[in-house]
C-alpha positions in Angstrom: 0.0 0.0 0.0 1.1 3.6 -0.6 1.9 6.0 2.3 -1.2 7.6 3.6 -3.5 4.6 2.8 -6.1 3.4 5.2 -6.1 -0.2 6.4 -9.2 -2.0 7.6 -9.2 -4.8 10.1 -12.0 -6.6 11.9 -12.2 -6.3 15.7 -11.6 -10.1 15.9 -8.4 -9.9 13.8 -7.3 -6.9 15.8 -7.7 -8.8 19.1 -5.8 -11.7 17.6 -2.9 -9.8 16.0 -2.4 -6.4 17.6 1.2 -6.2 16.4 0.1 -6.4 12.7 -2.4 -3.6 13.3 0.3 -1.5 14.9 2.7 -2.1 12.1 0.0 -1.0 9.6 -0.2 2.4 11.2 3.2 3.2 9.6 1.3 3.5 6.3 -1.8 5.4 7.7 -4.8 5.0 10.0 -6.2 1.5 10.7 -10.0 1.3 10.9 -11.2 -1.4 13.2 -14.6 -2.7 12.3 -17.5 -4.4 14.2 -19.8 -6.4 11.9 -18.3 -4.7 8.9 -18.8 -1.1 10.1 -15.9 1.1 11.2 -16.0 1.7 15.0 -12.5 2.7 16.0 -9.4 4.2 14.4 -5.9 3.3 15.3 -3.1 5.8 14.4 0.4 6.7 15.4 0.6 9.2 18.3 2.5 11.6 16.0 -0.5 11.6 13.6 -2.9 12.1 16.5 -1.0 15.2 17.7 -0.9 16.5 14.1 -4.6 16.0 13.5 -5.6 17.6 16.8 -3.1 20.4 16.6 -1.6 19.5 19.9 2.2 19.5 20.5 3.8 16.2 21.3 4.1 15.8 25.1 6.8 14.0 27.0 6.0 11.7 29.9 7.3 14.5 32.2 4.9 17.0 30.7 2.0 14.5 31.2 3.0 13.9 34.8 3.3 17.7 35.5 -0.3 18.1 34.1 -1.8 15.8 36.7 -3.9 17.4 39.5 -2.0 18.3 42.6 -1.9 15.9 45.4 -1.2 18.6 48.0 -3.3 18.1 51.1 -3.9 14.4 50.4 -2.8 12.3 53.4 -1.1 9.1 52.5 0.5 7.1 55.3 0.3 3.4 54.4 0.8 0.9 57.2 4.2 -0.7 57.3 4.1 -4.4 56.3 5.7 -6.7 58.8 6.7 -9.8 56.8 8.7 -12.7 58.2 11.0 -14.4 55.7 12.1 -17.9 56.1 15.4 -19.0 54.7 15.2 -21.1 51.5 16.1 -24.8 51.9 18.0 -26.0 48.9 18.3 -29.7 49.5 
């Protein structure tokens, strides 16, 4: 297929061979069908950012955008675990 082409894959085949669907996104979007009708589109993240006009974001950018946890108390109990030495007979 030529660059920019659209692939179509059934939801059953998608579930069985995700790797193939991911490889196909190098050539363009992959439409995932249910009963012959497109229901989802799989595309590379770079294409998603281009289509939506959003800049690419690093993991650090995403983590910085999470809501603040200031004021949230988190004091988990300490786990007391007794370990027994392994017996290698």
